[in-house]
C-alpha positions in Angstrom: 0.1 0.5 -0.3 3.2 2.5 0.4 4.3 1.7 -2.6 0.7 2.4 -3.8 0.4 5.6 -2.8 4.4 6.8 -3.5 3.6 6.0 -7.0 0.5 8.1 -7.2 1.9 11.2 -5.1 4.7 10.6 -7.7 1.7 10.8 -10.7 0.2 14.1 -8.9 3.5 16.0 -8.7 4.1 15.4 -12.1 0.1 16.7 -13.5 1.1 19.7 -10.5 4.2 20.4 -12.8 2.5 20.1 -16.4 -0.5 22.3 -14.7 1.8 24.7 -13.8 3.6 24.8 -17.4 0.2 25.6 -18.6 -0.4 28.1 -16.5 2.4 29.9 -16.9 1.9 30.5 -20.6 4.3 27.4 -21.6 1.6 24.6 -22.2 3.0 24.0 -26.3 4.2 21.1 -27.4 5.8 19.2 -30.0 3.1 17.3 -32.0 -0.2 19.7 -30.4 -1.6 18.9 -34.3 -0.9 15.3 -34.4 -4.8 14.1 -34.0 -6.6 17.5 -35.0 -4.3 18.3 -38.2 -1.5 16.3 -38.8 -0.9 17.9 -42.1 -0.2 21.0 -40.9 3.3 21.2 -41.2 4.5 19.4 -44.5 1.3 22.7 -45.2 3.5 25.6 -43.9 6.6 23.8 -45.5 5.4 23.6 -48.9 3.7 27.2 -48.9 7.1 28.4 -47.7 9.2 26.9 -50.3 7.1 28.1 -52.8 7.8 31.0 -52.0 12.0 30.5 -51.1 12.1 29.3 -54.7 11.2 31.9 -56.4 12.6 34.2 -53.9 14.9 33.3 -51.9 14.7 36.7 -49.9 11.5 35.6 -48.0 13.6 33.6 -45.6 15.1 36.5 -43.6 11.7 38.0 -44.1 9.7 35.4 -41.9 12.3 34.8 -39.9 12.4 38.8 -38.1 8.7 38.4 -38.6 8.2 35.8 -35.5 11.2 37.7 -33.8 8.8 41.0 -33.8 6.0 39.0 -33.0 7.2 37.6 -30.0 8.5 40.6 -28.6 5.5 42.4 -28.7 2.2 41.0 -26.7 4.2 37.6 -26.8 4.2 34.7 -29.7 0.3 35.2 -30.6 0.9 36.5 -34.3 -0.6 40.6 -33.3 2.1 41.3 -35.8 0.1 40.2 -38.6 -3.4 41.8 -37.4 -4.1 45.4 -40.0 -5.0 48.1 -38.9 -4.7 51.7 -38.8 -2.9 51.7 -35.8 -1.5 48.1 -35.1 2.0 46.6 -34.4 2.5 45.9 -38.6 1.9 50.4 -39.0 4.8 51.0 -36.8 8.3 51.9 -37.9 10.3 49.2 -36.7 8.1 46.4 -38.7 6.6 48.5 -42.1 9.7 46.5 -43.8 8.9 43.1 -42.8 8.2 40.8 -45.6 6.3 37.3 -46.3 2.6 37.9 -44.9 1.3 36.8 -48.1 3.2 33.3 -47.0 1.9 33.0 -44.1 -1.7 34.1 -45.7 -1.1 31.2 -48.3 -0.2 28.4 -45.7 -3.6 29.5 -43.5 -5.6 29.3 -46.4 -4.3 25.7 -47.2 -5.1 25.0 -43.5 -8.6 26.1 -43.5 -9.5 24.2 -46.4 -7.1 21.0 -44.9 -8.8 21.4 -40.9 -10.4 24.5 -40.1 -10.4 27.0 -37.3 -7.6 24.2 -35.9 -4.1 25.9 -36.5 -3.1 28.9 -35.4 -1.3 32.3 -36.6 1.2 32.1 -34.3 1.6 28.2 -34.8 2.2 29.2 -38.3 4.4 31.9 -37.8 6.8 30.0 -35.5 6.8 27.0 -37.7 7.5 29.0 -41.5 10.9 30.6 -40.1 12.2 27.4 -39.1 11.1 26.6 -42.4 12.3 29.9 -43.9 15.9 28.7 -41.9 16.2 25.7 -43.0 15.4 26.0 -46.7 18.7 29.2 -46.1 21.1 26.2 -45.7 20.4 26.5 -41.5 19.5 23.6 -39.0 16.0 22.6 -38.6 14.3 21.7 -35.0 11.3 21.0 -33.5 9.1 23.4 -33.2 6.8 23.1 -30.2 2.9 24.2 -31.5 -0.6 25.4 -29.6 -0.3 28.5 -29.2 -3.7 30.7 -30.0 -3.4 34.0 -30.9 -3.8 37.6 -29.9 -6.3 39.7 -29.6 -4.3 42.8 -29.5 -2.1 45.1 -31.8 -0.7 48.3 -31.8 1.6 50.0 -32.5 2.8 52.0 -29.1 4.0 47.9 -27.7 7.0 47.7 -30.2 8.7 50.6 -28.2 10.2 47.3 -26.4 11.6 45.9 -29.7 15.5 45.8 -29.9 16.8 48.3 -31.8 19.9 49.2 -33.7 21.4 52.1 -31.6 20.5 49.9 -28.6 23.5 49.4 -26.5 24.2 45.8 -25.1 23.3 46.8 -22.2 20.1 47.9 -23.6 19.9 45.0 -25.4 20.5 42.8 -22.8 17.5 43.9 -20.6 14.9 44.1 -23.6 16.0 40.4 -24.2 15.9 39.5 -19.9 12.2 40.4 -20.2 11.0 38.9 -22.0 13.5 35.8 -20.4 16.3 35.4 -22.4 19.6 35.4 -21.7 22.8 36.8 -22.2 23.8 33.5 -25.1 20.2 33.8 -26.6 21.0 37.3 -27.4 24.2 36.7 -28.9 22.5 33.2 -30.2 19.4 35.0 -31.5 21.3 38.2 -33.5 23.4 35.6 -35.7 20.6 35.1 -37.5 21.5 38.2 -39.3 23.9 35.9 -40.6 21.0 36.1 -43.6 18.8 39.4 -44.9 20.2 42.5 -45.3 19.6 46.5 -43.9 19.1 49.0 -46.0 21.3 51.8 -45.6 18.9 54.3 -43.9 20.0 52.3 -40.7 23.6 52.2 -40.7 24.5 55.3 -43.4 25.3 57.6 -40.0 28.1 55.5 -39.1 30.0 55.8 -42.0 29.9 59.6 -42.4 28.4 61.3 -39.7 29.1 58.5 -36.0 30.9 61.0 -34.0 30.8 64.4 -32.2 33.9 65.5 -35.8 32.3 63.3 -38.3 33.6 61.2 -38.9 33.0 56.8 -39.6 32.4 54.7 -36.3 36.1 53.2 -35.3 34.7 49.9 -34.9 34.4 49.5 -38.8 37.4 48.2 -40.6 39.0 50.4 -42.8 39.6 48.6 -45.7 36.2 47.7 -44.7 34.6 51.3 -44.8 35.8 52.5 -48.5 33.1 49.6 -49.4 30.0 50.3 -47.2 30.7 54.4 -48.3 30.5 52.9 -51.8 27.4 51.0 -51.2 25.4 53.8 -49.3 27.0 57.3 -50.5 26.0 60.4 -48.4 23.8 61.6 -50.5 22.5 58.0 -52.5 19.1 55.8 -52.1 18.6 55.9 -47.8 16.8 52.3 -49.4 19.8 51.1 -51.2 20.1 47.3 -49.4 23.1 45.8 -48.4 24.1 42.0 -46.5 24.2 42.5 -43.1 26.5 38.9 -43.4 29.0 40.6 -45.6 29.6 37.7 -48.6 27.1 35.2 -47.3 24.2 37.0 -47.2 21.8 34.3 -48.6 23.7 31.4 -46.6 22.6 30.2 -42.4 26.5 30.0 -41.1 28.7 31.1 -38.6 30.4 33.9 -40.9 27.9 36.7 -39.1 30.6 36.0 -36.5 33.6 36.1 -37.8 32.7 39.7 -39.7 31.7 40.8 -36.3 35.5 39.8 -35.2 37.1 41.4 -38.5 34.9 44.4 -37.8 32.4 44.3 -40.7 29.2 44.1 -38.8 26.4 46.5 -40.7 24.4 47.5 -37.9 25.9 49.7 -34.8 24.3 47.4 -32.4 25.5 44.2 -34.8 29.7 45.3 -33.8 28.6 46.3 -30.3 28.1 42.5 -29.7 32.7 42.4 -30.6 33.4 45.0 -28.3 30.9 44.1 -25.0 33.2 42.2 -22.9 30.0 40.0 -22.3 28.8 39.6 -25.4 32.2 39.2 -27.2 32.8 35.8 -25.3 29.6 34.0 -27.3 31.1 35.5 -30.1 34.0 34.0 -29.4 32.5 30.6 -28.4 31.1 30.2 -31.9 34.0 31.1 -33.6 35.9 28.2 -31.5 38.6 30.4 -30.1 41.0 28.2 -28.3 41.0 28.1 -24.8 37.1 29.1 -24.1 34.2 26.1 -24.6 32.8 26.2 -27.8 29.4 26.6 -28.7 27.9 25.5 -32.3 26.1 28.0 -34.1 23.6 25.6 -35.4 22.6 23.8 -32.6 22.7 26.8 -29.9 20.3 28.2 -32.7 17.6 26.4 -32.7 17.4 25.9 -28.6 16.7 29.6 -28.7 14.4 29.6 -31.1 12.3 27.2 -29.2 13.0 29.1 -25.6 12.0 33.0 -27.8 9.2 30.7 -29.3 7.6 30.3 -26.2 7.3 33.8 -25.2 4.1 34.7 -23.4 2.3 32.1 -25.3 -1.6 32.1 -25.1 -2.6 28.4 -24.6 -5.7 27.0 -23.6 -8.7 29.1 -23.7 -6.9 32.7 -24.0 -7.2 34.0 -26.9 -8.6 32.2 -30.2 -7.8 30.6 -33.5 -8.0 33.1 -36.1 -10.0 32.3 -39.1 -7.8 35.2 -41.4 -4.8 35.4 -39.6 -4.6 39.8 -40.6 -7.9 40.2 -38.6 -9.0 39.2 -35.4 -12.3 37.1 -35.2 
């Protein structure tokens, strides 16, 4: 009898632990749709691949969309909602791309299993599939998120910015339950994608009070950037964030930071600040430091980020159309 009660108490402990996890908003799990919409991953993957095949630059767009969704109201698809004062309309999100991919996947999923799969989960799956298509790692994506009903442009102020100091970046990540290693790892997603000249041109011409260039830029790299982004040139011109490897998901982004070839000020700071430099060095395999494998750590940090303030159970809804609440 004593053994029975011991087993019962252990079972109760695990039940309470699971229940507590659900209450905290971490109730996602791999295979959530296995019995309700078994084709969900293949449908999303097909939609992403179709778009990627015609335009590979969609990959960083989908990855960035997931990031920007999770940092505002949690990973709840609020970035997708149309309106005059929604997250979509805020400055940091004006250049986001990939909405049509999410809409395409949602349309197919509504035909296959109506009212089952959330738009938030579609974003999480699409981001993973985009990384894989760009040559990056795959990871098991926990699902079960529900869609939020609130989307306000004013809430985007906590998104990490391209001029943020490392301390500010670390605080913004810590506020979402992410540590310094997660910060460096997730910023490593800049291994694919581009930035417009308007977001870093000040580093080339008037970074200091004397009107010079940012001294952290490699002196041999500076003329190359200046030729791409002339002082009075097209502010919307795009430049690869990972010089020489902007369409391939790899660890060369960190080598560029080491060599003073970071494009955004906030990226280059990861090398000049001691607290983040250590992680950059570990991704580079610097002798004397315990190495980290970027592809493996990126998947772990993405799963961690994808569970920020998620809505599960009866919280939120399953939108019929991703761009509007029900």
